[in-house]
C-alpha positions in Angstrom: 165.4 40.5 39.2 164.0 39.8 36.0 161.7 36.3 34.8 163.6 34.2 32.0 161.8 31.7 30.2 162.9 28.0 31.0 162.7 27.2 27.0 164.6 30.2 25.6 166.4 31.2 28.6 165.4 35.3 27.8 162.8 37.3 29.3 159.2 36.7 28.7 156.7 39.3 27.0 153.7 37.3 28.2 155.0 35.3 31.3 152.9 32.6 33.1 153.7 29.9 35.5 153.8 26.1 35.7 151.8 24.5 38.1 152.9 21.3 37.4 156.6 22.2 37.6 156.7 25.9 39.2 158.5 26.8 36.3 158.1 30.2 34.5 157.6 30.3 30.7 156.9 32.5 27.5 153.2 32.0 26.9 153.2 31.5 23.2 156.2 29.2 23.4 154.1 26.8 26.1 151.4 27.2 24.3 153.1 25.7 21.3 154.5 22.7 23.0 151.8 22.0 25.3 149.9 22.0 21.7 151.9 19.1 20.4 153.3 17.1 23.6 150.6 17.9 26.1 153.3 17.3 29.5 155.0 19.8 31.0 158.2 20.3 29.1 160.8 20.4 32.6 159.0 16.7 34.1 156.7 15.6 31.9 153.4 15.8 33.7 150.6 15.9 32.0 149.5 20.3 31.1 146.7 21.9 29.4 146.7 25.1 28.5 143.6 26.1 31.2 146.1 25.0 33.6 149.0 27.6 33.2 148.7 31.0 35.1 149.9 34.5 33.9 152.2 36.5 35.7 151.4 40.4 35.5 154.7 42.3 35.4 155.8 45.7 33.7 156.3 45.4 30.1 160.0 44.3 29.9 162.9 45.8 28.2 164.9 43.4 26.6 168.7 43.7 27.1 170.4 44.8 24.0 173.0 43.0 22.3 176.5 43.5 23.1 177.4 43.9 19.7 174.7 47.0 19.7 176.4 48.8 22.5 178.7 51.4 20.0 177.6 53.7 17.4 179.8 51.9 15.1 178.7 48.8 16.0 175.0 50.3 15.2 175.5 51.5 12.3 177.4 48.7 11.0 173.9 46.3 12.0 172.1 49.1 10.0 174.5 48.5 6.9 173.8 45.1 7.1 170.4 45.6 7.2 170.5 47.6 3.9 172.4 45.9 2.0 169.9 42.3 2.7 167.3 45.0 1.6 168.9 45.6 -1.3 169.8 42.4 -2.4 165.8 41.3 -1.9 165.2 44.3 -4.2 167.6 43.3 -6.6 166.5 39.4 -6.3 162.6 40.9 -6.9 163.6 43.2 -10.0 165.5 39.4 -11.6 162.0 38.3 -11.4 160.1 40.5 -12.3 161.9 40.9 -15.0 161.9 37.1 -16.1 158.1 36.7 -15.5 157.8 39.4 -17.9 159.9 38.2 -20.3 157.3 34.5 -20.0 153.9 36.6 -19.8 155.8 38.5 -23.2 156.4 34.9 -24.9 153.4 33.9 -23.5 151.4 36.3 -25.3 153.0 35.5 -28.7 152.1 32.1 -28.9 148.8 32.9 -27.8 148.8 35.7 -31.2 150.4 32.9 -33.1 148.1 30.5 -31.9 144.2 33.0 -33.2 146.0 33.9 -36.4 146.6 29.6 -37.0 143.1 28.9 -36.0 141.8 31.8 -37.9 143.5 30.9 -41.3 142.2 27.2 -40.4 138.6 28.2 -40.1 139.0 30.4 -43.4 139.9 27.3 -44.8 137.5 25.4 -43.3 134.8 27.8 -44.5 135.8 28.5 -48.1 136.2 24.4 -48.3 132.1 24.0 -47.3 131.6 26.3 -50.0 133.4 24.3 -52.3 131.7 21.8 -51.4 128.2 23.2 -51.5 129.0 24.3 -54.8 130.2 21.3 -56.1 127.5 19.0 -54.8 124.5 20.2 -57.3 126.9 19.9 -59.9 128.3 16.7 -59.4 129.6 14.7 -62.5 130.3 18.0 -64.2 133.8 18.9 -65.0 133.9 23.0 -64.9 133.1 24.9 -68.0 135.3 25.1 -70.9 135.1 27.2 -73.4 134.2 25.6 -76.6 134.4 27.4 -80.0 130.9 28.1 -81.7 132.8 25.7 -84.5 133.4 22.3 -82.3 130.6 20.0 -81.7 129.9 19.3 -78.1 131.3 16.6 -76.9 131.9 14.4 -73.8 135.2 14.8 -71.5 137.8 12.3 -71.5 135.6 10.3 -68.4 132.6 9.6 -70.7 131.2 12.4 -68.2 129.3 15.6 -69.9 131.1 18.6 -70.3 129.8 22.3 -69.3 130.0 24.0 -72.4 129.5 28.5 -72.6 128.9 27.9 -76.9 126.1 30.0 -77.8 123.0 27.4 -78.3 121.5 30.5 -80.4 117.8 31.4 -80.4 116.0 28.9 -81.9 112.1 29.2 -83.6 110.9 27.4 -80.7 112.5 29.9 -78.4 111.4 32.8 -80.1 107.8 31.5 -80.7 107.4 31.2 -77.5 108.0 34.3 -76.5 106.0 35.9 -78.7 102.9 33.7 -77.5 103.9 35.3 -74.0 104.1 38.4 -75.0 100.7 38.2 -76.7 99.1 36.8 -73.5 100.4 39.8 -71.2 99.6 42.3 -73.9 96.0 41.1 -74.1 95.6 40.8 -70.1 96.7 44.3 -70.0 94.4 45.8 -72.5 91.8 44.4 -70.3 92.8 45.3 -67.1 93.1 49.2 -69.0 93.4 52.2 -66.9 91.5 50.7 -63.9 93.9 50.8 -60.7 93.3 47.4 -58.4 90.5 48.6 -55.4 93.2 47.0 -53.0 96.0 49.5 -54.1 96.8 51.8 -50.8 96.1 55.7 -52.2 98.4 58.1 -52.1 97.1 59.8 -48.9 97.2 57.0 -46.7 100.9 55.8 -48.7 102.3 59.4 -47.5 101.6 58.3 -44.0 103.6 55.3 -43.8 106.3 54.8 -40.9 109.2 52.4 -40.2 107.0 49.6 -38.9 110.4 47.2 -38.4 114.1 46.6 -39.0 116.3 43.7 -39.1 120.5 44.1 -39.1 121.2 40.3 -38.5 120.7 39.0 -42.4 124.4 39.7 -43.2 127.8 40.1 -41.6 128.5 42.4 -39.6 132.3 42.6 -40.4 131.9 43.1 -44.7 128.5 45.1 -43.7 126.3 46.3 -46.7 123.2 44.9 -48.2 123.8 45.6 -52.0 120.5 43.8 -53.4 116.6 43.4 -53.0 114.1 41.9 -54.4 110.5 40.2 -53.1 108.6 37.1 -54.2 105.9 38.3 -56.9 103.6 35.6 -55.3 103.9 36.5 -52.0 105.5 39.7 -51.0 105.9 38.5 -47.4 109.3 36.6 -48.8 112.4 39.0 -49.1 115.7 38.0 -51.0 119.1 39.8 -50.2 122.6 40.3 -51.6 125.1 41.2 -49.4 128.4 42.2 -49.6 129.5 39.0 -47.5 129.1 37.1 -50.8 126.0 35.8 -49.3 121.9 35.2 -50.9 119.6 35.4 -47.9 116.4 34.4 -47.8 114.2 36.5 -45.3 110.4 35.5 -44.3 108.9 39.0 -43.1 105.7 37.4 -41.2 108.0 35.2 -39.1 111.2 38.0 -39.2 112.8 35.1 -39.5 115.8 33.6 -42.1 114.6 31.2 -44.2 118.0 30.6 -46.0 121.8 31.8 -46.4 123.0 31.2 -49.8 126.6 30.6 -49.8 129.0 30.2 -53.4 129.8 33.3 -54.6 133.5 34.0 -54.1 133.0 38.0 -54.1 129.7 40.5 -53.2 126.5 39.6 -54.4 125.5 42.5 -56.4 122.0 41.3 -58.2 119.2 39.1 -56.8 116.0 37.9 -58.1 113.2 35.9 -56.6 111.4 33.4 -59.0 107.7 34.3 -59.3 106.2 30.6 -59.0 109.2 28.3 -58.2 111.1 28.4 -55.0 114.4 29.6 -56.7 116.1 32.6 -56.9 118.9 34.0 -58.8 122.2 36.3 -58.1 124.3 37.6 -60.0 128.4 39.0 -58.7 131.3 40.5 -59.9 132.8 37.0 -59.5 131.4 36.6 -63.2 129.2 33.6 -62.2 125.2 33.9 -62.2 124.2 31.4 -59.8 120.3 29.7 -59.6 119.6 28.5 -56.0 117.0 26.2 -54.3 115.9 27.7 -51.5 114.1 24.6 -49.8 117.2 22.8 -50.6 119.4 25.6 -49.6 121.9 24.8 -52.7 122.8 26.3 -55.9 121.4 23.8 -58.4 122.9 26.1 -61.6 126.0 28.0 -62.5 125.4 30.1 -65.6 129.0 31.4 -66.8 127.5 34.1 -69.3 130.4 36.7 -69.2 134.4 37.2 -68.3 133.5 40.0 -66.3 131.4 41.4 -63.4 128.0 41.0 -63.8 125.7 44.4 -63.5 122.9 43.7 -63.8 120.2 41.1 -63.8 116.0 40.5 -65.0 114.3 37.3 -65.2 111.9 37.2 -68.7 108.4 37.1 -68.3 107.6 33.2 -69.3 110.7 32.7 -65.7 112.4 30.0 -68.1 115.5 33.2 -69.3 117.8 35.4 -67.8 118.8 38.5 -69.1 122.1 39.6 -67.8 124.9 42.8 -68.2 128.0 42.5 -67.4 131.8 44.9 -67.7 132.7 42.9 -70.4 130.3 45.6 -72.6 128.0 42.0 -73.8 124.6 41.4 -72.7 123.0 37.5 -72.5 119.8 35.9 -72.8 120.3 32.6 -70.9 118.0 29.6 -70.1 118.0 28.8 -66.2 117.0 25.3 -66.9 120.5 24.1 -68.5 122.6 27.1 -67.6 123.3 28.1 -71.4 124.0 31.2 -73.4 121.1 31.0 -75.6 122.8 34.2 -77.3 125.1 36.9 -76.3 125.6 40.2 -77.9 127.8 43.5 -77.5 127.2 47.1 -79.3 130.7 47.1 -81.1 130.4 50.5 -81.6 129.7 51.6 -78.4 132.8 49.8 -76.6 131.2 50.8 -73.4 131.0 48.4 -69.9 127.4 47.8 -69.5 125.9 48.5 -66.0 122.5 47.3 -64.9 119.9 45.2 -67.2 115.7 45.4 -67.0 113.3 43.4 -69.5 110.1 45.2 -70.4 106.9 43.9 -68.8 106.0 42.6 -72.2 109.6 40.3 -72.7 110.3 41.5 -76.4 112.4 44.3 -76.0 114.6 44.9 -73.0 116.8 48.1 -71.9 120.3 48.8 -70.5 122.5 51.5 -69.0 125.9 52.0 -69.8 129.2 53.9 -68.0 129.0 56.2 -70.2 125.5 57.7 -69.3 123.6 55.7 -72.5 120.5 54.1 -72.4 119.8 51.4 -75.3 116.8 49.7 -75.9 117.2 46.2 -77.9 115.2 44.3 -79.6 115.4 40.6 -78.2 114.0 38.5 -81.3 116.2 40.2 -83.2 119.3 41.0 -81.0 119.3 44.5 -82.4 119.7 48.3 -81.0 116.8 49.7 -81.7 116.4 53.1 -79.5 119.3 54.7 -77.2 118.1 57.7 -74.8 120.9 60.0 -74.2 121.0 62.8 -71.9 122.2 62.1 -68.4 125.7 62.2 -67.3 127.9 59.6 -65.0 127.2 56.0 -65.2 123.7 55.1 -65.5 122.9 53.4 -62.1 119.5 51.8 -62.2 116.5 51.5 -65.1 113.1 50.1 -64.3 109.7 49.5 -67.0 106.5 50.9 -65.8 104.1 47.7 -65.5 101.8 49.6 -68.9 105.1 49.7 -70.5 104.6 53.3 -71.7 107.1 54.8 -69.5 110.9 53.9 -68.4 112.7 55.4 -65.9 116.1 56.2 -65.2 118.6 56.9 -63.1 122.6 58.0 -63.3 125.5 59.5 -61.5 124.3 63.3 -62.4 121.7 63.9 -59.0 118.7 63.6 -61.7 115.6 61.0 -62.5 114.5 60.9 -66.2 111.3 59.7 -67.0 110.9 58.3 -70.7 108.0 57.9 -72.8 108.6 54.5 -75.3 106.2 55.4 -77.8 107.7 58.7 -78.6 111.0 57.6 -77.8 111.5 61.3 -75.4 112.3 62.4 -72.7 109.1 64.0 -71.0 110.4 64.5 -67.8 113.2 65.3 -65.6 113.5 65.0 -61.5 116.4 66.7 -60.4 117.5 65.6 -57.1 118.9 67.6 -54.4 123.2 67.8 -55.0 125.0 65.0 -55.0 122.0 62.6 -54.8 123.2 59.1 -55.5 120.4 56.6 -57.3 120.8 53.1 -56.3 117.4 51.5 -57.3 114.2 52.7 -59.1 111.0 50.6 -58.8 107.4 51.0 -59.8 104.8 49.2 -58.0 103.1 46.1 -59.6 100.1 48.6 -60.2 102.4 51.0 -61.7 100.5 53.6 -59.8 104.1 54.4 -57.9 107.7 55.1 -58.5 110.4 54.4 -55.3 113.8 55.6 -56.1 116.0 54.7 -53.4 119.7 55.9 -52.6 121.3 58.8 -50.5 117.1 58.5 -49.2 114.4 57.0 -50.4 111.2 58.6 -51.8 108.3 57.9 -53.6 106.6 59.2 -56.7 103.0 59.1 -57.7 102.8 58.6 -61.7 101.5 60.9 -64.0 101.7 63.7 -61.3 105.2 62.7 -60.7 104.6 64.6 -57.4 106.6 63.4 -54.1 104.3 61.5 -51.6 106.9 59.8 -49.4 110.7 60.8 -47.8 112.3 58.2 -45.4 115.9 59.0 -44.1 116.1 56.2 -41.8 118.9 54.3 -43.3 122.4 55.6 -41.6 123.8 54.5 -45.1 123.2 54.8 -49.1 120.1 52.9 -49.9 121.2 50.3 -52.7 117.6 48.5 -52.9 113.7 49.0 -52.7 110.5 47.2 -53.3 106.8 47.5 -52.7 104.8 45.1 -50.9 101.3 43.7 -52.8 99.3 46.5 -53.4 101.8 48.8 -51.7 100.6 47.5 -48.7 104.1 48.0 -47.3 107.3 49.3 -49.1 110.8 47.2 -47.7 114.6 49.2 -48.1 118.1 47.6 -47.4 120.9 49.8 -47.5 125.0 50.2 -46.3 124.0 49.9 -43.1 123.5 46.2 -43.5 119.9 47.0 -42.1 116.9 45.7 -44.2 113.6 47.8 -43.4 109.5 47.8 -43.6 107.4 50.5 -43.6 103.6 51.0 -43.2 100.8 52.3 -41.4 
């Protein structure tokens, strides 16, 4: 005889009896009823789970439903279950497709939002840079090219117009340049051929190794440092110009950025640190030369001397005038205080872009390099070309005058370094570098004892013997700038790998 649950009227799997009503129940059903009502379902008297008495029986076999007693009925049952499974699977596939479409739409919206945010960020950055550029020039309208025959006039609103006509080399300026040259020549004669006692000796210089490397000065998205200079009065202050359009002032001792100067609209290819003022200069293919205040962190003057990219920059020994060269084939001499171009000259017979420019230590002559491998020496007072040095092949990439004013070092895209005697106006030494070596930077130390070359690697030569005393290959990209610390106590370099490196004992 089978036991039957008083609640479900089916054979219980786990039968138990209630001592209150003496009825048999399926344990899970009676426990659920007690939990909800706390009484026996048959007579309503109080009942707890602890009072239930389990009945031990063999595992019950449920009777089959009448519909499952024949093979056709079983097959129909299986068919129904299969159809139910297929319908459920179809429903799940539909839900998956809908979910995928929703996800795809959400991702598309996210991508569109990111693009909008990026565009807005770029516009905000451009607006800030424009604001930073306009602040120091408040009240000045954009420079207009005014023919030299017209007098400078006030704008329609009564505000001063920034004019770009050549003011000319006045007798006062020429006298100022001559006086400075006389002082510098006298000082050099006093020094004679003596080398400063504090200068690092060649045997110590040859032991220099990399002691620091900084890669976070410029943006990683547009990598590359294209220009380098040190403050002559404090060589711990480093100035760099980058492919990210920024100019950065870095403190070597503190190992931190002092100022990031933004305003150029293209990469910065030349930088100069003023020797006595907290002022730096930069030039760019955007055709402008900018004068920056390091303490204020802003642009205080924009010199518009050229109509094409500015390729070279050099500061006169007075600290008041800038020499610039350009792809427009002109060199220009400008006043940094007023931003006015004093004179602008080109060699009409050559008709070739200028690639670099450098003042002679005395400041009365200077050199320019051209895209057709010529080095030209110019007289500043007369604005005339007084000497030419042919010999290179390919565009001239860098030139440097020695401190004593006797030698000129030049590099070009012919994997060679040439040294010229300015007294005899001839090439007295050619250093042939490795095949495909690219010369990007040349610099003498302040005493004129060492010459550093930056390009495919870094090399230091001792002057007069012109023998190599040092070679560094630490940069992973092209070296674009090298510079000596005071008394060659350290050497610094910058390159296309975005790093600024320091070398010393």
